[in-house]
N, C-alpha and C positions, 0 to 999 in steps of 0.2 A: 505494498500500498503506497505512495508515494505520499510527502508530505502533502500536501495540499490537499487530498481525500483525508485527512487530519484534521485537518480548518471546517470541512465541510460536518462533522460527528459534533462541532464545537455549538450547543444551543445556546438563538438570542432571544435576549429578553424578549423581544417585540411576539417573537414563532411564541414565546409560551404565556404572555398575555391572550392571545387566540384561544388556545386550548380548556375547554370545562377542567373541572377538578378531576371527574370520569376519565377524558385524557392523560390529565397528569398523572393521576394513582397507576394509570396503564407505563405511559413511559417507565414510571419511577420502577416499576416490579420487573419490566424487560435491558433498565444499566443493572438496576442489580444483579439480575443473573448474566450480566455479558463481563461486568465487574469482577466477579467469582470466578466465570471461564476462564478470565483476561489473566486472574491473578496465578490460579494453575499454568495456565502456559505459563505463564513468567516465569515460576516458579520449577518449571520442566524441564526451560530456556528453551518451549516450542514459540514464547511471543516473538516475531522481529520488531512491532513499533512498540515500545513500549511503553513511549508515552499517551496511547493510548488508555491506559488503566490512569493517569491521573485526568483523559481530557472525560473519561467513565464516572469520576468522582467527583470532577467539579458541576460534570452534567444534572449529581444527584443533589448536590448542593443547593444548583438553580434554582431545582423544581422543589426542591423543600423552604425555601425560600421563598417560590409563590406562592405554594399555599399558604403557608400561615403570615404572608402577607393578606392573602382573601382571609382569614381566620381572626385577624385585629381589625381588617375592614369593616366586615361585619359584625365583631363586638363592640366596636365606635359607635357602627349605624345604628345598633340595638340600644345604646346608652342615651343615646342621641337622643331618640325618642323617646325613649319614658321620660328622659329628663322636661321632653316638650310636652309632656301631658298627651287627652285623644285629639282628637284633628278637631276643630271649633264646629264643624257640621255637625257631629254626635253632641256638643254641650248645648246644642241650641233642640236637639230633635227630642232632650229629656226635659226642656224646664216649659 
C-alpha cells in the first residue's frame, strides 16, 4: 500500500459529522476489529505498513470524540429546555 493510500484511511471531521450515531458505532466496531488484526500482523511481522496502526487508533479516537460531543450537546439542550420552562402556548392553555 503506497503512502498516498494511507492518507485515504484518515477520517476527516466533516465526514464524521455527516454520519448518524449508528453509522459511527458501526465504523467504531470495524476499526476496532481492524486494529486488532493489524496489531496481530505487526507482532507477527506480517504488516508492511506499520503507520496504519496509528491511523486506525486515531480514527477510533475521532469517532469516540464525535459521539461524546453529541452526547454533551444533547445534555446541554435538555438542560436549557428545562431552565426555560414550558413553552408559552402550553402556559396559556392552562389558564
